[in-house]
PAZAPA-4460 file (N, C-alpha, C; in steps of 0.05 Angstrom, whole numbers, plus 32768, in hexadecimal, padded with zeros to 4 digits):
% residues 272
    n_x    n_y    n_z   ca_x   ca_y   ca_z    c_x    c_y    c_z   seq   type   mol
   88C9   8907   8772   88DA   88F1   877B   88CF   88D7   8771     1      M     A
   88E0   88C4   876B   88D8   88A9   8766   88EB   8897   8777     2      T     A
   88E4   887E   8777   88F4   886C   8787   890F   8865   877A     3      C     A
   8915   8871   8763   892F   886C   8757   8946   8878   8768     4      R     A
   8940   888C   8777   8954   8899   8788   895D   8885   879D     5      R     A
   8974   888A   87A8   897F   8878   87BD   896C   8878   87D5     6      E     A
   8966   8860   87DF   8954   885E   87F6   8961   8869   880F     7      A     A
   8951   8878   881F   895A   8882   8838   8946   8879   884D     8      R     A
   894E   8865   885D   893C   8859   8871   893D   8869   888B     9      C     A
   8926   886C   8897   8925   887A   88B1   8915   886A   88C5    10      I     A
   8918   8871   88DE   8908   8864   88F2   88EB   886F   88F1    11      E     A
   88D8   885D   88F5   88BC   8866   88F5   88B7   8878   890D    12      A     A
   88A3   888B   890B   889C   889B   8922   8894   888B   893A    13      P     A
   889B   8893   8952   8892   8886   896A   8874   8887   896C    14      S     A
   8867   8870   8971   884A   886F   8972   883F   8881   8989    15      V     A
   884F   8886   899D   8845   8896   89B3   8846   88B4   89AD    16      S     A
   8853   88BC   8997   8856   88D8   8990   8840   88E1   897D    17      D     A
   882F   88D0   8973   881C   88D7   895E   87FF   88D6   8969    18      L     A
   87EE   88E7   895E   87D2   88E8   8968   87C2   88D0   8961    19      P     A
   87AE   88C9   8971   879C   88B3   896B   8789   88BC   8956    20      I     A
   8785   88AD   893F   8773   88B6   892A   8757   88B9   8934    21      P     A
   8748   88CC   8928   872D   88D3   8930   871A   88BB   892F    22      A     A
   871D   88A9   891B   870B   8893   8919   870C   8880   8930    23      I     A
   8723   8880   893F   8726   886E   8955   8721   887B   8970    24      L     A
   871A   8895   8970   8714   88A3   8989   86F7   88AA   898C    25      T     A
   86E7   88A5   8977   86CB   88AD   8978   86C7   88C8   896B    26      G     A
   86DC   88D7   8964   86D9   88F0   8956   86D2   88EA   8939    27      A     A
   86C5   88FD   892C   86BC   88F9   8911   86D3   88FB   88FD    28      S     A
   86D6   88E6   88ED   86EB   88E7   88D8   86E3   88FC   88C3    29      A     A
   86CA   8904   88C2   86C1   8916   88AD   86C7   8933   88B4    30      H     A
   86D4   8938   88CA   86DE   8953   88D0   86F5   8959   88BD    31      A     A
   8701   8944   88B2   8716   8948   889E   870A   894A   8882    32      L     A
   8717   8955   886F   870C   8957   8854   8706   893C   8849    33      P     A
   86EE   8938   883E   86E6   891F   8833   86EC   891E   8815    34      E     A
   86FD   890B   880D   8707   890A   87F2   8703   88ED   87E8    35      V     A
   86FA   88EA   87D0   86F4   88D0   87C4   8709   88CA   87AF    36      S     A
   870C   88AF   87A8   871F   88A8   8794   871B   88B6   8779    37      P     A
   8701   88BE   8773   86FE   88CA   8759   870A   88E6   8757    38      Q     A
   870E   88F3   876E   871C   890D   876E   873A   8908   8771    39      S     A
   8741   88F1   877B   875C   88E6   877C   8771   88F8   8788    40      A     A
   8779   890E   877C   878E   891E   8786   8784   8931   879C    41      Q     A
   878F   892F   87B3   8788   8942   87C9   8798   895B   87C5    42      L     A
   8796   896E   87D7   87A5   8987   87D5   87C3   8980   87D0    43      S     A
   87CF   898E   87BD   87EA   8988   87B5   87FD   898A   87CC    44      A     A
   880D   8975   87D2   881F   8977   87E9   8836   8989   87E3    45      P     A
   8841   8995   87F8   8858   89A7   87F5   8871   8996   87EE    46      V     A
   8874   897F   87FC   888C   896F   87F8   8887   895C   87E0    47      A     A
   889C   8957   87D1   889A   8944   87BA   88AC   892C   87BF    48      T     A
   88B9   892B   87D6   88C9   8914   87DE   88C2   890B   87FA    49      T     A
   88C9   88F2   8800   88C3   88E8   881B   88D8   88D3   8821    50      A     A
   88E0   88CF   883A   88F3   88BA   8841   88E7   889F   883C    51      P     A
   88F8   888C   8834   88F0   8871   8830   88F3   8862   884A    52      L     A
   88DC   8859   8855   88DD   884C   886F   88E6   882F   886D    53      I     A
   88F4   8826   8881   88FB   880A   8884   88E5   87FC   8893    54      S     A
   88D5   87EA   8887   88C0   87DD   8896   88C9   87D0   88B0    55      P     A
   88E2   87C5   88B0   88EC   87B7   88C7   88EF   87CA   88DF    56      A     A
   88EE   87E4   88DB   88F2   87F6   88F1   88D9   87FB   8901    57      S     A
   88C2   87F0   88F9   88A9   87F7   8905   889F   87E2   8919    58      M     A
   88A2   87E7   8933   8896   87D7   8948   889B   87B9   8945    59      M     A
   88B4   87B2   893F   88BB   8796   8939   88B8   8784   8951    60      A     A
   88B6   878F   896A   88B3   877E   8981   8897   8774   8986    61      D     A
   8884   877D   8975   8868   8775   8978   8861   8760   8962    62      L     A
   884C   8750   8967   8843   873E   8953   8837   874E   893C    63      S     A
   8834   8742   8924   8828   8751   890D   880E   875D   8913    64      P     A
   87FB   874E   8920   87E1   875A   8926   87E3   8770   893A    65      S     A
   87F5   876D   894E   87F9   8782   8962   8805   879B   8955    66      E     A
   8818   8797   8942   8823   87AE   8933   880D   87BD   8924    67      Q     A
   87FB   87AF   8917   87E6   87BB   8908   87D3   87CB   891A    68      I     A
   87CB   87BF   892F   87B8   87CC   8941   87C5   87E5   894E    69      I     A
   87DD   87E2   8958   87EB   87F9   8964   87EF   880F   8950    70      A     A
   87F7   8808   8937   87FB   881C   8923   87E2   882B   891B    71      G     A
   87CB   881C   8919   87B2   8829   8912   87AA   883D   8928    72      L     A
   87AE   8835   8941   87A6   8846   8958   87B6   8860   8959    73      V     A
   87D0   885D   8957   87E2   8874   895B   87E7   8884   8942    74      R     A
   87E9   8877   892B   87F2   8885   8913   87DC   8887   88FE    75      N     A
   87CA   8873   88FE   87B7   8870   88E8   87C2   885D   88D3    76      G     A
   87DA   8852   88D7   87E6   8840   88C3   87F9   882D   88D2    77      Y     A
   8800   8818   88C4   8815   8805   88CE   8823   87F9   88B6    78      A     A
   883C   87F3   88B9   884C   87E5   88A4   8858   87CC   88B1    79      V     A
   8852   87B5   88A6   885C   879B   88B2   886B   878C   889D    80      V     A
   8886   8789   88A0   8895   8779   888D   8890   875C   8890    81      P     A
   8893   874D   887B   8891   872F   887C   8877   8726   8887    82      D     A
   8862   8736   8883   8847   872D   888C   883E   8714   887E    83      Y     A
   8842   8713   8864   883C   86FB   8854   8853   86E8   8855    84      L     A
   884F   86CE   885B   8865   86BB   8858   886E   86BA   883B    85      P     A
   8888   86B5   8836   8892   86B5   881A   8883   86A1   8808    86      P     A
   887B   868A   8812   886D   8677   8801   8852   8682   87F8    87      R     A
   8843   868E   880A   8829   8699   8803   882C   86B1   87F1    88      L     A
   883F   86C2   87F6   8844   86D9   87E5   884B   86D0   87C9    89      A     A
   885C   86BB   87C7   8864   86B1   87AD   884C   86A5   879E    90      G     A
   883B   8696   87AC   8823   868A   879F   8810   86A0   8795    91      A     A
   880C   86B4   87A5   87FB   86CA   879C   8807   86D9   8784    92      L     A
   8821   86DD   8784   882E   86EA   876D   882B   86DA   8754    93      R     A
   882F   86C0   8756   882D   86AF   873E   8810   86AE   8734    94      R     A
   87FD   86AE   8746   87E1   86AF   873E   87DB   86C9   8730    95      E     A
   87E4   86E0   873A   87E0   86FA   872D   87EB   86FA   8711    96      A     A
   8803   86EF   870E   8810   86EF   86F4   8800   86DE   86E0    97      I     A
   87F7   86C6   86EA   87E7   86B4   86D9   87CD   86C2   86D0    98      R     A
   87C0   86CF   86E3   87A7   86DD   86DC   87AB   86F4   86C9    99      R     A
   87C1   8701   86CC   87C8   8717   86BA   87CC   870C   869D   100      D     A
   87DA   86F6   869B   87DF   86EA   8681   87C5   86E0   8674   101      R     A
   87B1   86D9   8685   8797   86D1   867B   8784   86E9   8676   102      R     A
   878F   8701   8678   8781   8719   8673   8769   871D   8686   103      H     A
   876D   8715   869F   8758   8719   86B3   875A   8734   86C2   104      E     A
   8770   8743   86BD   8773   875D   86C9   8766   8772   86B7   105      F     A
   875C   8787   86C3   8751   879D   86B4   875D   87B7   86BE   106      A     A
   875E   87CB   86AC   8767   87E5   86B4   8756   87F0   86CA   107      L     A
   8763   87F9   86E0   8755   8802   86F8   8746   881C   86F2   108      A     A
   8730   881F   8701   871F   8837   86FE   871F   8845   8719   109      A     A
   8714   885E   8719   8710   886D   8731   86F2   8874   8733   110      I     A
   86E9   887A   874B   86CD   8880   874F   86BE   8866   8755   111      G     A
   86A4   8868   8757   8693   8851   875D   8679   8851   874D   112      R     A
   866F   8839   8748   8656   8835   873B   8654   8846   8721   113      E     A
   8640   8857   871F   863C   8866   8706   8650   887C   8702   114      D     A
   8661   8881   8716   8676   8896   8713   8691   888A   870D   115      Q     A
   8693   8870   870A   86AC   8863   8704   86B7   886B   86E9   116      R     A
   86D1   8871   86E8   86DD   8878   86CF   86FB   8871   86D0   117      Q     A
   8707   886E   86B9   8723   8869   86B7   8731   8884   86B0   118      Q     A
   8745   888A   86C0   8753   88A4   86BC   8771   889F   86BF   119      D     A
   877F   889E   86A9   879C   8897   86A9   87AD   88AD   86B6   120      A     A
   87A1   88C4   86BA   87B0   88D9   86C8   87B0   88D5   86E6   121      S     A
   879F   88C3   86F0   879C   88BE   870D   87A9   88A3   8714   122      V     A
   87A2   888E   8705   87AD   8873   870B   87B0   8864   86F1   123      R     A
   87C4   8852   86F1   87CA   8842   86D9   87CF   8825   86DF   124      R     A
   87C6   881C   86F6   87CA   8800   86FD   87B3   87EF   86F1   125      D     A
   87B6   87D5   86F1   87A1   87C3   86E9   879B   87B0   8700   126      R     A
   8782   87A8   8703   8779   8799   871B   8769   8781   8713   127      T     A
   8768   876E   8726   8758   8755   8723   874E   874E   873F   128      C     A
   8734   874D   8743   8728   8749   875D   872C   872D   8767   129      W     A
   8732   872A   8780   8735   870F   878D   8719   8704   8792   130      L     A
   8715   86EB   878C   86FB   86DE   8790   86FD   86C6   87A2   131      T     A
   8714   86C0   87AD   8717   86A9   87BF   8717   868E   87B1   132      G     A
   871D   868D   8798   871B   8674   8789   8736   8666   8785   133      D     A
   874A   866C   8796   8763   865E   8794   876D   8659   87B1   134      S     A
   877D   8644   87B5   8788   863E   87D0   8797   8656   87DC   135      P     A
   87A6   8664   87CB   87B6   867B   87D5   87A3   8692   87DE   136      A     A
   878E   8697   87CF   877B   86AC   87D7   876D   86A3   87F1   137      Q     A
   8766   868A   87F3   8758   8680   880B   876A   8683   8824   138      Q     A
   8784   867D   8821   8796   867F   8837   8799   869D   883F   139      A     A
   879A   86AE   882C   879C   86CB   8832   8783   86D4   8840   140      L     A
   876B   86CC   8836   8752   86D5   8842   8750   86CB   885F   141      H     A
   8759   86B2   8864   8757   86A7   887F   8769   86B8   8892   142      A     A
   8781   86BF   8889   8793   86D0   8899   8787   86EB   889F   143      D     A
   877C   86F8   888A   8771   8713   888D   8757   8712   889D   144      L     A
   8749   86FC   889D   8731   86FA   88AE   8739   86FA   88CB   145      E     A
   874F   86EC   88D2   8759   86EE   88EE   8761   870A   88F5   146      Q     A
   876D   8718   88E2   8775   8734   88E7   875C   8745   88EB   147      L     A
   8748   8741   88DB   872F   8751   88DD   8723   874E   88F9   148      R     A
   8721   8735   8902   8716   8730   891C   8727   873C   8932   149      Q     A
   8742   873B   892F   8753   8747   8943   8750   8765   8945   150      G     A
   874E   8772   892E   874A   8790   892E   872F   8797   893A   151      I     A
   871A   8787   8934   8700   878D   893F   8700   8789   895E   152      N     A
   870E   8774   8967   870E   8770   8984   871D   8787   8992   153      R     A
   8732   8791   8986   8742   87A6   8993   8737   87C2   898F   154      A     A
   872B   87C8   8978   8725   87E3   8971   8707   87E8   896C   155      L     A
   86F6   87D3   896B   86D9   87D6   8968   86D2   87E6   894F   156      F     A
   86DF   87E0   8938   86D9   87EE   8920   86C2   87E3   8910   157      L     A
   86B7   87CD   8918   86A0   87C1   890A   86A7   87B8   88EE   158      G     A
   86C0   87AE   88EA   86C8   87A5   88CF   86B8   878C   88C9   159      L     A
   86AC   878C   88B1   8698   8778   88AA   86A2   8763   8896   160      F     A
   86AF   876C   8881   86B9   875A   886D   86D1   8765   885F   161      D     A
   86DB   8756   884B   86F4   875D   883D   86EF   875D   881F   162      L     A
   86FB   8771   8812   86FC   8770   87F5   8719   8775   87ED   163      E     A
   8722   8769   87D7   873E   8769   87D0   8742   8765   87B2   164      A     A
   8757   8771   87A7   875E   876B   878B   877D   876B   8788   165      H     A
   8786   875B   8774   87A1   875D   876B   87A4   8778   875C   166      F     A
   87BC   8783   875D   87C2   879B   874D   87DE   8797   8740   167      A     A
   87E0   879E   8727   87FA   879D   8719   87FF   87B9   870F   168      I     A
   8817   87C3   8715   8821   87DD   870B   8838   87D6   86F8   169      Y     A
   8833   87D9   86DE   8849   87D5   86CB   885A   87EE   86CB   170      H     A
   8872   87ED   86BF   8883   8805   86BF   8875   881E   86B5   171      P     A
   8877   8833   86C4   886A   884C   86BE   884F   8850   86CC   172      G     A
   8844   883B   86D8   882A   883D   86E5   882D   884A   8701   173      A     A
   8817   8857   870A   8817   8865   8723   87FA   8868   872C   174      F     A
   87F6   8872   8744   87DC   8879   874E   87DF   8892   875F   175      Y     A
   87D2   88A8   8757   87D6   88C2   8764   87CA   88C1   8781   176      R     A
   87D1   88D6   8790   87C9   88D8   87AB   87AA   88D7   87AE   177      R     A
   87A0   88C7   87C1   8783   88C3   87C4   877D   88B7   87DF   178      H     A
   8764   88B7   87E6   8759   88A9   87FD   8749   8891   87F2   179      L     A
   8747   887C   8802   8738   8864   87F9   871B   8866   87FF   180      D     A
   8712   8878   8810   86F6   887B   8817   86E6   888A   8802   181      A     A
   86D1   887F   87F7   86C0   888D   87E4   86B0   88A3   87F2   182      F     A
   86AD   88B9   87E5   869D   88CE   87F0   8680   88C5   87F2   183      Q     A
   8674   88C9   880A   8658   88C1   880F   8654   88A4   8814   184      G     A
   866A   8894   8815   8668   8877   881B   8682   886F   8829   185      N     A
   8681   886C   8843   8699   8866   8852   869A   8849   885A   186      N     A
   8693   8837   8848   8694   881A   884E   86B1   8811   8853   187      A     A
   86C4   881C   8844   86E0   8814   8848   86EB   8822   8860   188      R     A
   86F4   8812   8874   86FE   881C   888D   871C   8819   888F   189      I     A
   8726   8801   888A   8743   87FB   888C   874D   87F1   8871   190      V     A
   8762   87FE   8866   876E   87F6   884D   8788   87E6   8853   191      S     A
   878E   87D4   8841   87A7   87C5   8843   87B3   87C1   8827   192      M     A
   87CE   87C0   8826   87DC   87B9   880E   87F0   87A4   8815   193      V     A
   87F0   878E   8805   8803   8778   8809   8814   8777   87F0   194      L     A
   882F   8776   87F3   8841   8777   87DC   884B   875B   87D4   195      Y     A
   884F   8758   87BA   8857   873E   87AE   886E   8742   879B   196      L     A
   8883   8750   87A5   889A   8757   8794   88B4   874E   87A0   197      N     A
   88BC   8735   879B   88D6   872B   87A6   88ED   8739   8797   198      P     A
   8902   873F   87A6   891A   874A   879A   8917   8768   8793   199      G     A
   8903   8776   879F   88FF   8792   8798   8918   87A2   879F   200      W     A
   891F   87B5   878E   8935   87C8   8793   892B   87E4   878D   201      V     A
   8937   87F9   8798   892C   8814   8794   8928   881C   8777   202      P     A
   8939   8812   8765   8937   8819   8749   891D   880E   873D   203      A     A
   890F   87FB   874A   88F6   87F0   8740   88DF   8804   8744   204      D     A
   88E2   8817   8756   88CC   882B   875A   88B4   881F   8767   205      G     A
   889D   882D   8764   8884   8823   876E   887F   8825   878C   206      G     A
   888E   8836   879A   888A   8839   87B7   886E   8844   87BD   207      C     A
   8864   883D   87D5   884B   8848   87DF   8851   8860   87F0   208      L     A
   8846   8877   87EA   884A   888F   87FA   8832   8894   880B   209      R     A
   8836   8898   8825   8821   889E   8838   8823   88BA   8843   210      L     A
   880B   88C7   8846   8809   88E0   8854   87FB   88DB   886F   211      W     A
   8802   88EB   8884   87F6   88E6   889E   87D9   88EE   88A1   212      P     A
   87CE   88FF   888F   87B2   8907   8891   87AA   8913   8877   213      S     A
   878F   8916   8872   8786   8922   8859   8790   893F   8855   214      P     A
   8795   894D   886B   879D   8969   8868   87BC   896C   8865   215      R     A
   87CA   8956   8869   87E8   8958   886A   87F2   8960   884F   216      A     A
   8806   8972   884F   8813   897C   8837   882F   8970   8834   217      R     A
   8838   8961   8847   8851   8953   8845   884C   8935   884A   218      R     A
   8857   8923   883A   8853   8907   883E   8862   88FD   8857   219      P     A
   8859   88E7   8862   8866   88DC   887A   887F   88CC   8871   220      A     A
   887B   88B9   885F   8892   88A9   8855   8888   8898   883E   221      F     A
   889B   888B   8831   8896   8878   881B   889B   885C   8825   222      D     A
   888C   8848   881C   888F   882C   8823   8898   881D   880A   223      V     A
   88AD   880E   880C   88B7   87FE   87F6   88A4   87E6   87F2   224      A     A
   889C   87DF   87DA   888A   87C9   87D5   8897   87AD   87D5   225      P     A
   88A5   87A8   87EB   88B4   878F   87EE   88A1   8778   87F4   226      V     A
   88A6   8761   87E7   8894   874A   87EA   8890   8743   8807   227      S     A
   8876   873D   880E   886F   8736   8829   8867   874C   883B   228      G     A
   886E   8765   8834   8868   877C   8845   884A   8782   8843   229      T     A
   883F   8789   885A   8823   8792   885C   8823   87AF   8866   230      L     A
   8813   87C0   8858   880E   87DB   8861   87F0   87DD   8867   231      V     A
   87EA   87E7   887F   87CE   87E8   8888   87C8   8805   8891   232      C     A
   87B1   8811   888A   87AC   882C   8892   878E   8831   8891   233      F     A
   8786   8847   889E   8769   884E   88A0   8761   885B   8885   234      L     A
   874D   884F   8879   8745   8856   885D   873C   8873   885B   235      S     A
   872F   887E   886F   8724   8899   886D   8739   88AF   8874   236      E     A
   874F   88A7   8880   8760   88BB   888C   877D   88BC   8881   237      Q     A
   8786   88A8   8873   87A2   88A7   886A   87A4   88A9   884C   238      I     A
   87AA   88C1   8841   87AF   88C3   8824   87C8   88B3   881C   239      P     A
   87C8   88A9   8804   87DF   889A   87FB   87E1   889B   87DC   240      H     A
   87F7   8894   87D2   87FA   8891   87B5   880F   887C   87AF   241      E     A
   880E   8872   8796   8822   885F   878C   8834   886F   8779   242      V     A
   884E   8871   8780   8860   887F   876F   8866   886F   8756   243      L     A
   886F   887B   8740   8873   886D   8727   8884   8854   872A   244      P     A
   887B   883E   871E   888A   8825   871E   889D   8825   8706   245      A     A
   88B4   8818   8709   88C7   8815   86F3   88CB   87F8   86EB   246      F     A
   88BE   87E6   86FA   88BD   87CA   86F2   88A2   87C0   86FC   247      S     A
   8899   87A9   86F3   887F   879F   86FB   887D   879E   871A   248      D     A
   8867   87A9   8724   8862   87AA   8741   8848   879D   8747   249      R     A
   8848   8787   8757   8831   8778   875E   8829   877C   877B   250      L     A
   880F   877E   8780   8805   8781   879B   87E9   8777   879D   251      S     A
   87DF   8776   87B5   87C3   8770   87BB   87B9   8787   87CC   252      I     A
   87A4   8795   87C3   8797   87AA   87D2   877E   879E   87DF   253      A     A
   877A   87A4   87F9   8764   8798   8808   8757   87AE   8819   254      C     A
   873E   87AA   881F   872F   87BC   8830   871D   87AC   8843   255      W     A
   871F   87B2   885D   870B   87A9   8870   86F4   87BE   886F   256      F     A
   86DC   87B4   886C   86C5   87C5   8869   86B2   87C2   8881   257      R     A
   86A2   87D7   8886   868C   87D5   8898   8673   87D0   8888   258      R     A
   865F   87C4   8895   8646   87BE   8888   8636   87D7   8884   259      N     A
   862D   87DC   886B   861E   87F4   8865   8600   87EE   885F   260      M     A
   85F6   87D8   8869   85DA   87D1   8864   85C7   87E6   8870   261      T     A
   85B3   87EE   8860   859E   8801   8869   8583   87F4   8861   262      T     A
   856E   8802   8868   8553   87F9   8860   8550   87F7   8842   263      A     A
   855F   8807   8833   855C   8808   8816   8571   87F7   8808   264      E     A
   8587   87EF   8816   859D   87E2   8808   85AA   87CD   881A   265      R     A
   85AF   87B5   880E   85BC   879F   881C   85DA   87A0   8815   266      T     A
   85EB   879E   8829   8608   879E   8825   8613   8784   8832   267      D     A
   8620   8773   8823   8624   8775   8806   860A   876E   87F7   268      P     A
   8607   8776   87DE   85EF   8771   87CF   85E8   8753   87CD   269      P     A
   85CE   874D   87CE   85C5   8731   87CB   85C5   872A   87AE   270      V     A
   85D2   8714   87A6   85D3   870B   878B   85C8   86EF   8789   271      T     A
   85C3   86E7   8770   85BA   86CC   876B   859C   86CA   8767   272      G     A
***
């Protein structure tokens, strides 16, 4: 399936009907299969299609931060439409396009450190890391910092800092099913995707497909990459993929991380 097919919107599952994820109950997340981005594709799902969810159907009576916290607790994910104000989303989109024209984007890789590699069979997007050197980035960081503090107050996840990058999916680009948590390094706790695509229509493709757990063989639903929408999920527990894009698809991928400092290693590394 691709997003070229006619969209079919459904109501999101009731938050009271779904189990609380293990990471938020004190149970070990590692009871589930541990998969890293370098292995990328988890066990092949039975289903090859999923309903396209309408973001507006999800907990619209709550504030954005309340929607995110409630979604993480009950589902392991949340979808919030219009999270980014149009002006900020537009500024970030224009910055991404400028940086791409200046050749600041690079073909994305999978794996980490000495295991990093480019594999076009797994992902074909290009990325550019955010460094906080523009007013739009600074505004986004200030907003996400408030969100980080709110999640910590409510859920005690020990979120320590943020890393983020722009991503561009040109026509034909995709990212196969994967988890965001690296094997043997669980610094990434909460993943987020923010979309920068005004005027998106189903024929543009590039939907985000979510699965409810690493063992799931059927996807939960697809999320349209409509400008301003935020998707938030637990990095270790929610597999996801980007379906093929048929027009340029812009987004920002973000991760709230826990501090991984040990006696042998400082996190983040000391530079200078």
